C-alpha positions as CSV (number, residue, x, y, z in Angstrom):
1,X,-27.5,-21.4,38.3
2,X,-27.9,-23.9,35.0
3,X,-25.5,-24.8,32.2
4,X,-27.1,-22.4,30.1
5,X,-26.7,-20.0,32.6
6,X,-22.6,-20.2,32.7
7,X,-22.8,-19.7,28.7
8,X,-24.5,-16.6,28.7
9,X,-22.7,-15.2,31.1
10,X,-19.6,-15.8,29.0
11,X,-20.5,-15.0,26.2
12,X,-22.3,-11.6,27.2
13,X,-18.6,-11.2,28.7
14,X,-16.6,-11.3,25.2
15,X,-19.2,-9.8,23.8
16,X,-19.3,-6.5,25.2
17,X,-15.6,-6.8,24.5
18,X,-15.9,-7.1,21.2
19,X,-18.0,-4.1,20.7
20,X,-15.9,-1.8,22.7
21,X,-12.0,-3.2,21.8
22,X,-12.6,-5.3,18.4
23,X,-12.4,-8.9,17.7
24,X,-8.8,-9.1,19.1
25,X,-10.1,-9.2,22.3
26,X,-11.9,-12.4,22.0
27,X,-9.2,-15.4,21.7
28,X,-12.3,-17.9,22.4
29,X,-10.6,-19.3,25.6
30,X,-13.0,-17.4,28.0
31,X,-16.0,-18.8,25.9
32,X,-14.5,-22.5,25.8
33,X,-13.6,-22.3,29.6
34,X,-17.6,-22.2,29.8
35,X,-18.4,-24.1,27.7
36,X,-15.9,-27.7,29.7
37,X,-17.4,-26.1,32.4
38,X,-20.9,-26.6,31.4
39,X,-20.2,-30.4,30.4
40,X,-19.1,-31.0,34.1
41,X,-22.0,-29.6,35.9
42,X,-23.8,-32.7,37.2
43,X,-19.8,-34.2,38.1
44,X,-19.2,-31.2,40.4
45,X,-19.2,-31.8,44.1
46,X,-22.2,-29.8,45.7
47,X,-21.1,-26.6,47.2
48,X,-18.2,-25.8,44.5
49,X,-18.1,-22.4,43.2
50,X,-18.5,-22.1,40.0
51,X,-16.6,-18.8,39.7
52,X,-13.7,-20.4,41.8
53,X,-13.3,-22.6,39.4
54,X,-13.7,-20.4,36.1
55,X,-10.6,-18.1,37.8
56,X,-8.6,-21.5,38.0
57,X,-8.0,-22.0,33.9
58,X,-5.9,-18.9,34.2
59,X,-3.0,-20.1,35.8
60,X,-1.1,-22.2,33.2
61,X,-1.6,-25.5,35.7
62,X,-2.9,-28.3,37.8
63,X,-3.7,-27.8,40.8
64,X,-5.7,-29.6,43.9
65,X,-8.1,-26.7,43.5
66,X,-8.9,-27.0,40.0
67,X,-11.5,-29.5,39.2
68,X,-11.9,-29.0,35.4
69,X,-10.5,-32.2,34.0
70,X,-10.0,-31.2,30.5
71,X,-7.4,-29.5,28.8
72,X,-7.9,-26.1,27.7
73,X,-5.6,-25.1,25.0
74,X,-6.0,-27.0,21.6
75,X,-2.2,-26.2,20.6
76,X,-0.5,-26.9,23.4
77,X,-1.9,-30.2,24.6
78,X,-1.6,-31.0,28.4
79,X,-1.8,-27.3,29.8
80,X,-3.9,-24.5,30.1
81,X,-3.4,-21.4,29.0
82,X,-1.0,-19.0,31.7
83,X,-2.6,-15.4,31.5
84,X,0.3,-12.6,30.9
85,X,1.1,-9.8,32.9
86,X,-0.7,-6.9,31.5
87,X,-3.0,-4.3,31.8
88,X,-6.4,-4.9,29.8
89,X,-10.7,-5.8,30.4
90,X,-10.4,-9.1,28.5
91,X,-9.5,-12.0,30.2
92,X,-8.6,-13.5,27.2
93,X,-6.2,-11.3,26.7
94,X,-4.3,-10.6,30.0
95,X,-4.7,-8.5,33.4
96,X,-2.6,-7.2,36.3
97,X,-3.3,-8.0,40.4
98,X,-6.7,-6.0,39.4
99,X,-7.2,-6.3,36.2
100,X,-7.8,-9.9,36.5
101,X,-10.2,-9.6,39.9
102,X,-12.2,-6.6,37.8
103,X,-12.5,-8.4,34.5
104,X,-13.8,-11.8,36.7
105,X,-16.3,-9.7,38.6
106,X,-18.1,-7.8,35.3
107,X,-18.3,-11.4,34.3
108,X,-19.8,-12.7,37.0
109,X,-22.2,-9.7,37.5
110,X,-23.2,-8.7,33.7
111,X,-25.8,-8.8,32.7
112,X,-27.8,-8.1,28.9
113,X,-30.7,-5.4,30.0
114,X,-33.1,-4.1,27.6
115,X,-30.4,-4.4,25.2
116,X,-27.4,-2.8,26.9
117,X,-24.6,-5.0,29.1
118,X,-24.8,-3.7,32.6
119,X,-21.7,-5.3,35.5
120,X,-20.7,-4.9,38.6
121,X,-16.7,-2.9,37.8
122,X,-14.8,-2.7,41.9
123,X,-12.3,-0.7,40.0
124,X,-9.5,-0.4,38.0
125,X,-6.4,-0.2,40.2
126,X,-5.9,-1.6,44.0
127,X,-6.3,2.2,45.6
128,X,-9.2,3.1,43.8
129,X,-10.8,-0.4,45.1
130,X,-9.9,0.5,48.5
131,X,-11.6,3.7,48.0
132,X,-15.0,1.9,46.6
133,X,-14.8,-0.7,49.7
134,X,-13.4,1.2,52.4
135,X,-16.4,2.2,54.5
136,X,-17.3,-1.8,53.8
137,X,-14.5,-3.8,54.4
138,X,-15.7,-7.3,55.6
139,X,-13.8,-9.0,59.1
140,X,-10.9,-11.1,58.4
141,X,-12.3,-14.1,59.7
142,X,-15.7,-13.8,57.8
143,X,-14.0,-13.9,54.1
144,X,-15.3,-16.2,51.4
145,X,-14.5,-17.2,47.6
146,X,-14.8,-14.3,45.8
147,X,-13.4,-12.0,48.0
148,X,-10.7,-9.4,46.8
149,X,-7.9,-8.7,49.4
150,X,-6.0,-5.8,49.6
151,X,-2.6,-5.1,50.5
152,X,-0.3,-2.2,51.1
153,X,3.2,-3.7,49.8
154,X,5.0,-0.6,49.3
155,X,4.9,3.6,49.1
156,X,3.7,3.4,45.7
157,X,-0.2,4.6,46.7
158,X,-1.7,6.1,49.8
159,X,-3.5,2.7,51.0
160,X,-3.5,0.5,48.8
161,X,-0.7,-1.6,46.1
162,X,-1.9,-5.0,45.3
163,X,-5.0,-6.8,45.3
164,X,-6.3,-10.9,45.1
165,X,-8.6,-13.6,44.8
166,X,-10.0,-15.5,47.9
167,X,-11.1,-18.4,46.7
168,X,-12.0,-20.5,49.8
169,X,-10.1,-23.2,51.4
170,X,-7.5,-20.9,53.2
171,X,-5.9,-20.4,49.3
172,X,-6.0,-17.4,47.2
173,X,-5.4,-16.7,43.3
174,X,-3.2,-13.6,42.6
175,X,-0.7,-12.6,40.2
176,X,2.0,-9.8,41.6
177,X,4.6,-9.3,39.0
178,X,5.4,-10.5,35.0
179,X,7.9,-12.8,36.6
180,X,5.5,-13.6,39.0
181,X,1.9,-14.4,37.0
182,X,-1.0,-15.9,38.1
183,X,-0.8,-18.6,40.8
184,X,-2.5,-20.0,43.9
185,X,-1.1,-19.0,47.2
186,X,-2.3,-19.5,50.8
187,X,-4.1,-17.1,52.6
188,X,-1.7,-16.0,55.1
189,X,0.6,-14.7,52.2
190,X,1.8,-11.0,53.3
191,X,-0.7,-11.1,55.8
192,X,1.0,-8.4,58.1
193,X,0.1,-6.4,54.6
194,X,-3.6,-6.8,54.1
195,X,-5.2,-3.2,54.5
196,X,-9.4,-4.6,54.0
197,X,-11.3,-7.2,52.5
198,X,-14.1,-6.0,50.0
199,X,-17.1,-8.2,49.5
200,X,-17.6,-8.2,45.5
201,X,-20.0,-10.8,45.0
202,X,-23.5,-10.0,46.9
203,X,-25.0,-13.3,48.8
204,X,-27.7,-13.7,46.0
205,X,-24.9,-14.2,43.3
206,X,-22.4,-16.0,45.9
207,X,-25.4,-18.7,46.1
208,X,-26.0,-18.2,42.3
209,X,-23.1,-19.3,41.2
210,X,-22.4,-22.1,44.0
211,X,-23.4,-25.7,42.8
212,X,-26.3,-26.9,44.6
213,X,-28.0,-30.4,44.8
214,X,-30.0,-31.8,42.1
215,X,-32.9,-33.3,41.7
216,X,-34.5,-32.9,44.9
217,X,-38.3,-34.2,44.1
218,X,-42.0,-32.1,46.2
219,X,-45.2,-33.1,46.3
220,X,-48.0,-31.1,45.2
221,X,-50.7,-31.6,48.0
222,X,-54.1,-30.4,48.3
223,X,-56.5,-30.9,51.5
224,X,-53.9,-33.5,52.4
225,X,-54.1,-35.0,48.8
226,X,-51.3,-35.3,46.1
227,X,-52.2,-33.7,43.0
228,X,-48.6,-34.4,41.3
229,X,-45.0,-33.5,42.3
230,X,-41.9,-31.6,40.5
231,X,-38.6,-30.8,40.9
232,X,-36.3,-28.1,41.5
233,X,-36.4,-27.1,37.5
234,X,-39.5,-27.1,37.2
235,X,-41.5,-23.6,37.0
236,X,-45.6,-24.7,38.7
237,X,-48.2,-22.6,38.9
238,X,-51.5,-23.2,41.4
239,X,-54.7,-21.2,40.9
240,X,-57.7,-21.2,43.3
241,X,-61.1,-20.9,42.2
242,X,-61.6,-17.9,39.8
243,X,-58.1,-18.0,38.9
244,X,-57.4,-16.4,42.7
245,X,-54.0,-17.2,43.9
246,X,-53.4,-19.7,47.1
247,X,-52.2,-18.9,49.7
248,X,-49.8,-21.6,50.9
249,X,-46.8,-22.8,53.8
250,X,-43.4,-23.0,53.1
251,X,-39.8,-22.5,55.7
252,X,-37.0,-21.4,54.5
253,X,-34.2,-24.5,54.0
254,X,-31.1,-22.7,53.1
255,X,-29.4,-19.2,52.5
256,X,-26.0,-17.9,51.4
257,X,-25.9,-16.5,55.0
258,X,-28.2,-18.4,57.1
259,X,-31.4,-16.1,55.6
260,X,-32.9,-15.4,52.0
261,X,-33.4,-11.3,51.7
262,X,-37.0,-10.0,51.2
263,X,-37.1,-7.0,48.4
264,X,-40.2,-4.8,47.8
265,X,-39.4,-5.6,43.8
266,X,-39.4,-8.6,41.4
267,X,-38.5,-8.9,37.7
268,X,-35.9,-7.6,35.6
269,X,-32.6,-6.2,37.5
270,X,-32.9,-7.5,41.4
271,X,-30.5,-4.6,42.6
272,X,-32.3,-2.2,41.2
273,X,-35.4,-2.8,44.0
274,X,-34.9,-2.6,48.6
275,X,-34.1,-5.0,50.9
276,X,-37.1,-4.6,53.4
277,X,-36.4,-7.8,55.3
278,X,-34.7,-11.4,55.8
279,X,-36.4,-14.6,56.0
280,X,-34.2,-16.9,58.8
281,X,-33.5,-20.8,57.9
282,X,-36.1,-22.1,59.8
283,X,-38.9,-19.3,59.7
284,X,-42.0,-19.7,58.0
285,X,-43.6,-17.8,55.4
286,X,-46.9,-17.2,53.7
287,X,-46.1,-18.1,49.8
288,X,-48.6,-15.8,47.5
289,X,-47.6,-16.8,44.4
290,X,-46.1,-20.1,43.6
291,X,-44.2,-19.0,40.3
292,X,-40.7,-17.8,40.3
293,X,-39.9,-14.6,38.6
294,X,-36.1,-14.0,38.0
295,X,-35.4,-16.3,41.1
296,X,-37.8,-14.7,43.3
297,X,-41.1,-15.9,45.0
298,X,-43.9,-13.6,45.8
299,X,-44.7,-14.0,50.1
300,X,-46.8,-12.3,52.5
301,X,-44.5,-9.7,54.3
302,X,-45.3,-7.0,57.2
303,X,-49.1,-6.8,56.0
304,X,-48.0,-6.6,52.2
305,X,-46.0,-8.2,49.9
306,X,-42.9,-9.0,49.8
307,X,-40.2,-11.0,47.3
308,X,-37.9,-13.5,48.5
309,X,-34.7,-14.9,46.9
310,X,-35.6,-18.6,46.0
311,X,-32.9,-19.9,44.2
312,X,-35.3,-22.5,41.6
313,X,-36.7,-23.4,44.4
314,X,-33.2,-24.5,46.2
315,X,-34.4,-21.7,49.3
316,X,-37.7,-23.1,50.5
317,X,-39.8,-25.9,51.0
318,X,-43.5,-26.5,51.3
319,X,-45.3,-27.2,54.4
């Protein structure tokens, strides 16, 4: 993720909110959160989950998990805005327990495709989220930031009545009533009432929203001779004779779960392409095309071509 990616995500989300529900749903706060976070990119520790830092700007408090140093509410110096407990699709207006999680996931996954805003809606109420994810629940011990935790606190719904956002480090972000607005709690809160952990972000999305090491310099060599160098922010294309692509070897150096996915296509929305395998950390591959297209690298795969998630070069190193 780049600073501009973050700004685009927030602006596309709020532009969609305005188109659907009017200008009154856009106070400018979400856009300002994105701006403030983008200006802090270079100071955030490696491994920081940007979506977690984004979410923490709505609880009205300065907590140890919150790394943003600037105040975000111009008319209330020294405080950040506390999201009211009320039903809304806009992060600028409010949300109940599931609204907040849903709206954040919409912003994280949303993107413009052929002029249309496409996004993931996890569900509009706790029971709806349960029905959408009940066949894919994650074991408690595998929970990570971005997961939504469901609880059954009463008999109001058959299976789930509450949800919280896992932010990692043994913490959750949740709102349970008007008198208990958005706050950070230990994830042991009502542990005996948990009915499921929902993996709402793919490995690719999780990695995309994580601060990666910047500025690593890689060399370009031909027959052992150095002909240039580049960093992860550069796009490099190497061609052989008669413009035929050069096949090069690379090794997988990092994956969200110890591997990166290989898909059967690339370009546009990656979700339209099927996962056909994984490249595990330490595994070598032959690269057919050095050019990154929508963060995917063309590799030799199963006698043909596959496309491996590369995240601006973070996941592979040339051999």
